[in-house]
MIKEMI-893358 format. One record per residue: z, y, x of N, C-alpha, C, O in turn; residue number from 1. Coordinates in steps of 0.1 Angstrom, whole numbers, always signed. Layout:
<recs>
+-------+-------+-------+-------+-------+-------+-------+-------+-------+-------+-------+-------+-----+
|  n_c3 |  n_c2 |  n_c1 | ca_c3 | ca_c2 | ca_c1 |  c_c3 |  c_c2 |  c_c1 |  o_c3 |  o_c2 |  o_c1 |  nr |
+-------+-------+-------+-------+-------+-------+-------+-------+-------+-------+-------+-------+-----+
|     Z |     Y |     X |     Z |     Y |     X |     Z |     Y |     X |     Z |     Y |     X | NUM |
...
+-------+-------+-------+-------+-------+-------+-------+-------+-------+-------+-------+-------+-----+
</recs>
This chain:
<recs>
+-------+-------+-------+-------+-------+-------+-------+-------+-------+-------+-------+-------+-----+
|  n_c3 |  n_c2 |  n_c1 | ca_c3 | ca_c2 | ca_c1 |  c_c3 |  c_c2 |  c_c1 |  o_c3 |  o_c2 |  o_c1 |  nr |
+-------+-------+-------+-------+-------+-------+-------+-------+-------+-------+-------+-------+-----+
|  -114 |    +3 |   -56 |   -97 |    -2 |   -55 |   -92 |   -14 |   -49 |   -82 |   -17 |   -43 |   1 |
|  -107 |   -21 |   -53 |   -90 |   -33 |   -39 |   -97 |   -32 |   -35 |  -107 |   -38 |   -40 |   2 |
|   -99 |   -23 |   -19 |   -99 |   -21 |    -8 |   -89 |   -12 |    -6 |   -80 |   -16 |    +2 |   3 |
|   -88 |    -4 |   -10 |   -73 |    +2 |   -10 |   -55 |    -2 |   -16 |   -44 |    +3 |   -15 |   4 |
|   -59 |   -11 |   -20 |   -45 |   -22 |   -21 |   -39 |   -31 |   -13 |   -28 |   -34 |    -9 |   5 |
|   -56 |   -35 |   -10 |   -53 |   -38 |    +3 |   -47 |   -39 |   +22 |   -42 |   -46 |   +30 |   6 |
|   -58 |   -18 |   +20 |   -48 |   -15 |   +28 |   -35 |   -10 |   +30 |   -27 |   -11 |   +39 |   7 |
|   -36 |    -6 |   +17 |   -20 |    -1 |   +11 |    -9 |   -15 |   +16 |    +1 |   -12 |   +23 |   8 |
|   -15 |   -32 |   +11 |    -7 |   -39 |   +17 |    -8 |   -42 |   +28 |    +3 |   -41 |   +33 |   9 |
|   -15 |   -47 |   +35 |   -16 |   -46 |   +55 |    -2 |   -37 |   +60 |    +8 |   -41 |   +66 |  10 |
|    -7 |   -20 |   +56 |    +1 |   -14 |   +61 |   +18 |   -15 |   +61 |   +26 |   -14 |   +70 |  11 |
|   +20 |   -16 |   +44 |   +29 |   -25 |   +44 |   +40 |   -35 |   +44 |   +52 |   -34 |   +41 |  12 |
|   +30 |   -48 |   +47 |   +27 |   -54 |   +54 |   +39 |   -56 |   +73 |   +48 |   -65 |   +75 |  13 |
|   +34 |   -45 |   +81 |   +35 |   -41 |   +88 |   +47 |   -30 |   +95 |   +53 |   -29 |  +105 |  14 |
|   +46 |   -23 |   +84 |   +61 |   -14 |   +81 |   +69 |   -23 |   +85 |   +73 |   -25 |   +96 |  15 |
|   +72 |   -34 |   +67 |   +81 |   -43 |   +65 |   +86 |   -55 |   +81 |   +97 |   -58 |   +83 |  16 |
|   +71 |   -61 |   +91 |   +79 |   -66 |  +103 |   +88 |   -56 |  +109 |   +97 |   -61 |  +117 |  17 |
|   +87 |   -45 |  +108 |  +102 |   -37 |  +117 |  +110 |   -26 |  +111 |  +116 |   -19 |  +118 |  18 |
|  +111 |   -25 |   +95 |  +119 |   -18 |   +92 |  +127 |   -25 |   +78 |  +117 |   -28 |   +72 |  19 |
|  +137 |   -28 |   +71 |  +139 |   -34 |   +63 |  +144 |   -23 |   +47 |  +150 |   -13 |   +47 |  20 |
|  +137 |   -30 |   +34 |  +137 |   -44 |   +37 |  +142 |   -58 |   +37 |  +150 |   -66 |   +37 |  21 |
|  +129 |   -54 |   +38 |  +117 |   -68 |   +46 |  +102 |   -66 |   +41 |   +96 |   -55 |   +38 |  22 |
|   +95 |   -82 |   +42 |   +80 |   -78 |   +45 |   +74 |   -76 |   +24 |   +63 |   -70 |   +23 |  23 |
|   +80 |   -82 |    +9 |   +78 |   -86 |    -4 |   +77 |   -67 |    -1 |   +66 |   -60 |    +2 |  24 |
|   +91 |   -62 |    -3 |   +97 |   -51 |   -11 |   +83 |   -41 |    -4 |   +75 |   -37 |   -12 |  25 |
|   +82 |   -39 |   +15 |   +72 |   -23 |   +16 |   +56 |   -35 |   +16 |   +46 |   -30 |   +22 |  26 |
|   +52 |   -48 |   +11 |   +41 |   -52 |    +3 |   +43 |   -47 |    -8 |   +33 |   -39 |    -9 |  27 |
|   +49 |   -45 |   -18 |   +42 |   -39 |   -32 |   +46 |   -25 |   -30 |   +42 |   -18 |   -39 |  28 |
|   +54 |   -19 |   -21 |   +52 |    -6 |   -20 |   +37 |    +4 |   -14 |   +32 |   +14 |   -18 |  29 |
|   +33 |    -7 |    -2 |   +23 |    -3 |    +2 |   +10 |    -7 |    -8 |    +0 |    +1 |   -10 |  30 |
|   +11 |   -25 |   -16 |   -10 |   -19 |   -30 |    +3 |    -4 |   -38 |    +0 |    +7 |   -35 |  31 |
|   +11 |    -5 |   -45 |    +8 |    +4 |   -54 |   +12 |   +25 |   -46 |   +14 |   +35 |   -52 |  32 |
|   +11 |   +24 |   -36 |    +3 |   +33 |   -21 |   -12 |   +35 |   -23 |   -20 |   +44 |   -24 |  33 |
|   -12 |   +18 |   -22 |   -27 |   +23 |   -22 |   -34 |   +21 |   -38 |   -32 |   +33 |   -41 |  34 |
|   -37 |   +19 |   -44 |   -32 |   +22 |   -59 |   -27 |   +34 |   -71 |   -28 |   +36 |   -83 |  35 |
|   -22 |   +39 |   -59 |   -27 |   +55 |   -56 |   -29 |   +63 |   -54 |   -27 |   +74 |   -60 |  36 |
|   -33 |   +59 |   -44 |   -35 |   +62 |   -33 |   -59 |   +64 |   -43 |   -67 |   +73 |   -40 |  37 |
|   -59 |   +60 |   -46 |   -71 |   +59 |   -44 |   -74 |   +63 |   -66 |   -84 |   +68 |   -72 |  38 |
|   -63 |   +58 |   -72 |   -63 |   +72 |   -83 |   -65 |   +88 |   -80 |   -71 |   +96 |   -87 |  39 |
|   -60 |   +90 |   -68 |   -60 |  +103 |   -67 |   -74 |  +107 |   -67 |   -81 |  +114 |   -74 |  40 |
|   -74 |   +96 |   -48 |   -96 |  +102 |   -50 |  -104 |  +101 |   -57 |  -114 |  +108 |   -56 |  41 |
|  -105 |   +91 |   -67 |  -109 |   +91 |   -78 |  -114 |  +100 |   -82 |  -125 |  +104 |   -78 |  42 |
|  -102 |  +109 |   -95 |  -105 |  +117 |  -104 |   -99 |  +133 |   -97 |   -98 |  +141 |  -105 |  43 |
|   -96 |  +138 |   -82 |  -105 |  +148 |   -73 |  -119 |  +149 |   -69 |  -125 |  +160 |   -72 |  44 |
|  -127 |  +140 |   -65 |  -135 |  +143 |   -59 |  -142 |  +132 |   -71 |  -153 |  +129 |   -71 |  45 |
+-------+-------+-------+-------+-------+-------+-------+-------+-------+-------+-------+-------+-----+
</recs>
């Protein structure tokens, strides 16, 4: 689970560097997205 959250946070940080509203917002969105992705793949496969 942690690798998905960290990957999402990393992607969110990169996006936050380019697109407003900033790092923290996209960091949180990326972390939540990584968590949701992990939950989806763990229940599907």
